[in-house]
C-alpha positions in Angstrom: 87.6 98.2 82.9 86.7 97.9 86.5 87.1 100.9 88.9 88.3 100.1 92.4 87.6 103.0 94.9 89.6 101.9 97.9 93.0 103.3 98.8 95.1 100.1 99.0 98.9 100.3 99.1 101.1 99.5 96.2 101.4 95.9 97.3 98.4 93.7 96.4 96.4 92.9 99.4 94.5 89.6 99.9 91.6 91.4 101.5 90.1 94.6 100.3 89.8 97.2 103.1 86.4 98.5 104.1 85.7 102.3 103.8 84.9 105.0 106.4 83.6 108.4 105.2 84.1 111.5 107.4 81.2 113.8 106.6 79.6 117.0 108.0 78.8 120.6 107.3 81.7 122.9 106.3 84.3 123.9 108.9 83.6 121.4 111.6 87.1 119.9 111.5 86.7 116.9 109.2 90.1 117.2 107.6 91.8 117.5 111.0 90.0 114.4 112.1 90.9 112.6 108.9 94.6 113.4 109.5 94.3 112.0 113.1 92.6 108.8 111.9 95.3 108.1 109.3 98.2 109.4 111.4 99.6 111.9 109.0 99.0 115.4 107.7 97.5 114.5 104.3 94.4 116.7 104.1 94.6 120.5 104.0 93.5 122.0 107.3 92.5 125.7 107.3 90.0 127.7 109.2 87.8 128.6 106.2 84.8 126.8 104.9 85.0 124.9 101.6 88.7 124.2 101.6 88.2 120.4 100.8 86.5 120.0 97.5 87.6 116.5 96.2 87.2 113.2 98.0 90.6 112.3 99.6 91.4 108.7 100.3 94.0 107.1 102.6 94.6 104.0 104.8 94.2 103.8 108.5 95.3 100.9 110.8 93.9 100.2 114.2 93.9 97.0 116.3 95.2 95.1 113.4 92.5 96.2 111.1 93.2 98.2 107.9 90.5 100.4 106.4 90.2 103.2 103.9 89.2 106.7 105.2 87.5 109.3 102.9 87.8 113.0 103.7 84.8 114.7 102.1 83.8 118.3 101.3 81.3 120.0 103.6 77.7 119.5 102.7 75.8 122.7 102.2 72.6 122.2 100.1 71.7 125.9 100.3 75.0 127.2 98.8 75.0 124.3 96.4 71.8 125.6 94.8 73.5 128.7 93.4 77.1 127.7 93.0 78.5 125.2 90.4 81.5 124.2 92.5 79.4 123.9 95.6 76.9 121.7 93.8 79.8 119.5 92.6 81.0 119.5 96.2 77.6 118.2 97.4 77.7 115.5 94.8 81.2 114.4 95.9 80.1 114.1 99.5 76.9 112.2 98.7 78.9 109.8 96.5 81.3 109.2 99.4 78.4 108.4 101.7 77.1 105.8 99.2 80.5 104.2 99.0 81.1 104.0 102.8 80.6 101.1 105.1 80.7 103.3 108.2 80.0 107.1 108.3 81.6 109.4 110.9 79.3 112.4 111.2 81.2 115.4 112.5 79.5 118.2 114.3 80.9 121.3 116.1 80.8 121.0 119.9 81.3 124.7 120.4 78.7 126.2 118.1 76.1 123.4 118.7 73.5 122.2 116.3 72.9 124.3 113.2 70.2 123.9 110.5 72.9 122.4 108.2 73.5 119.6 110.7 69.8 118.7 110.4 70.2 118.6 106.6 73.3 116.5 106.9 71.4 114.1 109.3 68.6 113.8 106.7 71.1 112.7 104.0 72.8 110.2 106.3 69.5 108.6 107.4 68.8 107.9 103.7 72.2 106.3 103.3 71.2 103.3 105.6 74.8 102.8 106.9 76.4 102.5 110.3 76.7 106.1 111.6 78.9 107.4 114.4 78.3 110.9 115.5 81.4 112.9 116.7 81.4 116.3 118.5 84.7 117.9 117.6 86.5 121.0 119.0 85.7 120.0 122.6 88.9 121.3 124.0 87.4 122.9 127.2 85.8 120.8 130.1 82.7 123.0 130.0 82.0 122.2 126.3 82.6 118.5 126.9 79.9 118.4 129.6 77.3 120.2 127.5 77.7 118.1 124.3 76.0 114.7 124.9 72.5 116.0 125.6 72.4 118.6 122.8 73.3 116.3 119.9 71.3 113.3 121.0 68.2 114.6 119.3 69.8 114.0 115.9 69.0 110.4 116.4 72.4 108.8 116.2 73.0 108.1 119.8 75.4 109.8 122.2 78.2 111.5 120.4 81.9 110.8 120.8 83.4 114.0 122.3 86.8 114.7 120.8 89.4 117.3 119.9 90.9 116.4 116.5 93.5 119.1 116.9 94.8 117.8 120.2 94.1 114.2 119.6 91.7 113.7 122.6 89.2 110.9 122.3 90.6 109.6 119.0 91.4 106.1 120.4 87.9 105.5 121.7 86.5 106.7 118.3 88.8 104.3 116.4 87.7 101.4 118.7 84.1 102.2 117.7 84.9 102.4 114.0 86.6 99.0 114.0 83.8 97.4 116.0 81.2 98.6 113.4 83.2 97.7 110.3 81.9 94.7 108.3 84.4 91.9 107.5 86.9 92.7 104.7 86.1 91.5 101.2 88.4 89.2 99.3 90.5 91.1 96.7 91.3 89.7 93.3 94.7 88.2 92.9 96.9 90.2 90.5 100.2 91.8 89.9 101.6 94.7 91.8 99.8 97.9 90.9 101.4 100.8 89.0 101.0 104.2 90.6 100.6 107.0 88.0 100.7 110.7 89.0 99.0 113.1 86.7 100.9 116.4 87.1 101.1 119.7 85.4 100.4 123.4 85.7 96.9 124.6 86.8 94.1 124.4 84.2 95.9 122.2 81.6 93.2 119.5 81.9 94.6 117.1 84.5 91.2 116.5 86.2 89.5 116.2 82.8 92.0 113.6 81.8 91.5 111.6 85.0 87.7 111.7 84.6 88.0 110.6 80.9 90.1 107.7 81.9 87.9 106.4 84.7 84.5 107.4 83.1 83.1 109.2 86.1 83.2 112.6 87.7 85.8 111.8 90.4 87.6 115.1 90.3 85.7 118.4 90.0 86.4 119.9 86.6 86.2 123.7 86.4 87.7 126.4 84.2 88.9 128.2 87.3 92.6 127.3 87.9 93.3 125.7 91.3 90.0 123.7 91.7 91.9 120.5 92.6 93.6 121.0 95.9 94.1 117.5 97.2 95.6 114.4 95.5 92.8 112.0 94.5 93.5 108.3 94.0 91.5 106.0 91.8 92.5 102.4 90.9 91.7 100.9 87.5 91.8 97.1 86.9 92.8 96.1 83.4 92.7 92.4 83.3 95.4 91.3 85.8 97.0 94.8 85.9 96.2 97.5 88.3 96.8 101.2 87.7 96.5 103.7 90.5 95.8 107.2 89.1 96.8 110.1 91.3 95.2 113.4 90.3 97.1 116.4 91.8 96.7 120.1 92.2 98.5 122.2 89.6 102.0 123.3 90.7 102.6 127.0 90.4 106.0 128.6 90.1 105.6 130.5 93.4 102.8 128.7 95.3 103.2 130.9 98.5 102.1 133.9 96.5 98.6 132.4 96.1 98.0 131.7 99.8 98.6 128.7 102.1 96.0 126.5 100.4 97.9 126.7 97.1 101.2 126.2 98.9 100.1 122.9 100.6 98.4 121.7 97.4 101.7 122.2 95.5 103.5 120.3 98.2 101.0 117.5 97.8 101.6 117.4 94.1 105.3 117.0 94.7 104.6 114.2 97.2 102.4 112.5 94.6 105.5 112.4 92.3 107.5 110.9 95.1 105.0 108.0 95.6 104.3 107.2 91.9 106.0 104.9 89.5 105.2 106.8 86.3 104.3 110.5 86.1 102.2 111.9 83.2 103.2 115.5 82.7 100.1 117.2 81.1 100.9 120.2 79.0 98.6 122.5 77.0 99.2 121.9 73.3 98.3 125.6 72.7 101.2 126.8 74.8 103.8 124.0 74.5 106.4 123.4 77.2 106.8 126.2 79.7 109.4 126.9 82.3 107.5 125.3 85.1 106.8 122.2 83.0 110.6 121.8 82.6 111.0 122.1 86.4 108.3 119.4 86.9 110.0 117.1 84.4 113.3 117.5 86.2 111.7 116.7 89.5 110.1 113.5 88.1 113.5 112.3 86.7 115.4 113.3 89.8 113.0 111.1 91.8 113.8 108.2 89.5 110.3 108.0 88.1 109.1 107.1 84.6 108.0 110.1 82.5 105.3 110.6 79.8 104.5 113.9 78.3 100.8 114.3 77.4 100.0 117.2 75.1 96.3 117.9 76.0 93.8 120.0 74.0 95.4 118.8 70.8 92.0 119.1 69.1 92.2 122.9 69.5 95.8 123.1 68.4 95.1 121.0 65.3 92.1 123.2 64.4 94.4 126.2 64.3 96.9 124.4 62.2 99.8 126.3 63.6 102.2 123.3 63.8 102.3 119.5 63.4 102.9 116.9 66.0 106.4 116.2 64.8 107.2 120.0 65.1 105.8 120.2 68.6 107.8 117.0 69.6 110.9 118.7 68.3 110.2 121.8 70.3 109.6 119.8 73.4 112.8 117.9 73.1 114.7 121.2 72.5 113.1 122.6 75.7 113.7 119.5 77.9 116.8 117.9 76.3 117.4 116.0 79.6 114.1 114.2 79.0 114.4 113.5 75.3 113.8 109.8 76.0 110.3 110.6 77.4 107.5 109.6 75.0 105.0 112.3 73.9 101.4 111.6 73.2 98.8 114.0 71.8 95.2 113.7 73.0 92.1 115.6 74.0 90.6 114.8 77.4 87.5 116.7 76.5 86.6 114.8 73.3 88.6 111.6 74.4 90.4 111.7 71.0 93.5 109.5 71.1 92.9 108.8 74.8 93.5 105.1 74.1 97.2 105.7 73.5 97.9 106.7 77.1 97.4 103.5 79.1 99.5 101.3 76.8 102.2 103.9 77.0 102.0 103.8 80.8 102.3 100.0 80.9 105.3 100.1 78.5 107.2 102.7 80.6 106.4 100.9 83.8 107.8 97.7 82.3 110.9 99.6 81.2 111.5 100.7 84.9 112.1 97.0 85.7 114.0 96.1 82.6 117.3 94.4 83.3 120.2 93.7 80.9 122.0 90.4 81.5 125.6 91.0 82.7 127.3 89.2 79.8 125.2 91.1 77.2 125.8 94.4 79.0 129.6 93.9 79.1 129.7 93.0 75.5 127.7 96.2 74.7 130.1 98.4 76.7 133.2 96.7 75.3 132.0 97.4 71.7 131.1 101.0 72.6 134.6 101.6 74.1 136.3 100.2 71.1 134.3 102.4 68.7 134.8 105.5 70.8 137.5 105.2 73.4 137.2 107.5 76.5 139.4 110.7 76.4 142.9 110.3 77.9 143.9 113.7 79.2 147.5 113.8 80.3 148.3 110.5 78.6 146.6 108.4 81.3 144.0 106.3 79.6 140.7 105.7 81.4 139.9 102.0 81.5 136.5 100.4 82.1 137.0 96.9 83.3 133.5 95.7 84.1 129.8 96.7 84.0 126.8 95.4 85.9 123.2 96.4 86.5 122.6 95.9 90.3 119.3 97.8 90.4 116.0 98.4 88.7 113.1 100.8 89.2 114.9 102.9 88.0 117.7 101.0 86.3 121.1 101.4 87.9 124.4 100.6 86.0 127.7 100.4 87.7 131.0 100.6 85.9 134.3 99.4 87.4 137.2 101.6 86.2 140.6 102.8 87.1 139.9 106.5 87.7 136.2 107.4 88.1 137.0 111.1 88.4 138.3 111.2 84.9 135.0 110.1 83.4 133.5 113.2 81.6 129.9 114.0 81.4 129.9 113.7 77.6 131.2 110.2 77.9 128.6 109.3 80.4 125.9 110.5 77.9 127.6 108.5 75.2 127.4 105.3 77.1 123.8 106.0 78.2 122.9 106.6 74.5 124.5 103.3 73.6 122.5 101.5 76.2 119.2 103.2 75.1 119.9 102.4 71.4 120.2 98.7 72.1 117.6 98.3 74.8 114.1 99.8 75.3 114.3 102.2 78.2 111.8 104.7 76.8 110.5 107.1 79.4 112.9 105.9 82.1 115.8 107.7 83.7 119.1 105.7 83.8 121.7 106.1 86.5 125.3 105.4 85.5 127.8 105.2 88.4 131.6 104.8 88.0 133.5 103.2 90.8 137.2 102.5 91.3 138.1 98.8 91.0 139.5 97.5 94.3 143.3 97.1 94.1 143.0 93.4 95.0 140.7 92.7 92.1 142.5 91.6 88.9 141.8 93.5 85.8 139.4 91.8 83.3 141.2 92.9 80.2 
């Protein structure tokens, strides 16, 4: 299993982009600069130190060159000495520095050099990478004039004077980044990757599951709910298959009640669902399916994504002996009847027990997203289903289904040509869906059935 740390798009690239890390002490505007470099508001920006904890990856394009950008936590060795999360934050930033081809060292043009800037400079000198120093927050002309001489003593040359909030100086900075990037490396040829979002409530073990799958401490694991605030992408290579794992912040029922950071993190988790192929909904085996889990499952299916339910902490539930797996599966299907086709797996991210069941399940559900039924076979299936159970005929006017086709996949779309689409009841739609699922493997995949009136010029296929 090879881990690929760049943030490539879902389409396989022939060349693997180089990496740029944005580093610096807390609250110098790294996330604002990250958003400018990639051209979208992906990182959380808030005027309080320590908001960014996990490394955040995205792609930037400039002058025809594509490169990965890493937004890192603030480096603060003094606070890291006495705080577990701060120590993990320091480790995250140092790892990003080791991975980067070019480092953008961000300092505060307003407050000037601080002792922490000197500590960051020491870490960067040991990295032996191309380093570009950037003086941010230079909105006023007076500040812009004072900056160059003050920061030159750090030993990285004259700083680029910018305002990430206003976008001033970003073009010149991007020119410098592209000029210092090494040539791209050839990427391995392979199939299109599968994007998998790991979603669930806070503190159910999403980050622990991601770390267990990739075998390294990529997301910070803490018993404090809300530790993961940004989405974190990691790509696994399994033979010729690529799986992008997207770790997300836990989604609360009312994120605004927990402050703006939780609010934006929840939005980010929902955005992760929108850009994935398959979502793994992690639940706590000790608690079962909760109301917010049902909401998340509904969002996944409404977005047309594959769904897998992973019951984490099964080792603890089994030790208590309160219920069996079959009993919990039955409860889950009762609580989310609209997702009864979603497979359920039981595992422990902490002990890695039954962890091997998850990836094959992801591959199977991803394949089902693209499954297509040949038109003759589909029509024969529908014809037999109608003969066994004719549609209701209220008012003596029979509903006739003339023809069926599957014009779309990912997720599968089935279109039925009939005489009066408005007369198709929900129960009959469910019946036809169940018939299709019984004969063909669409486990974990939502199916869309549309009924359209046959054009009057089209002869009936009876």
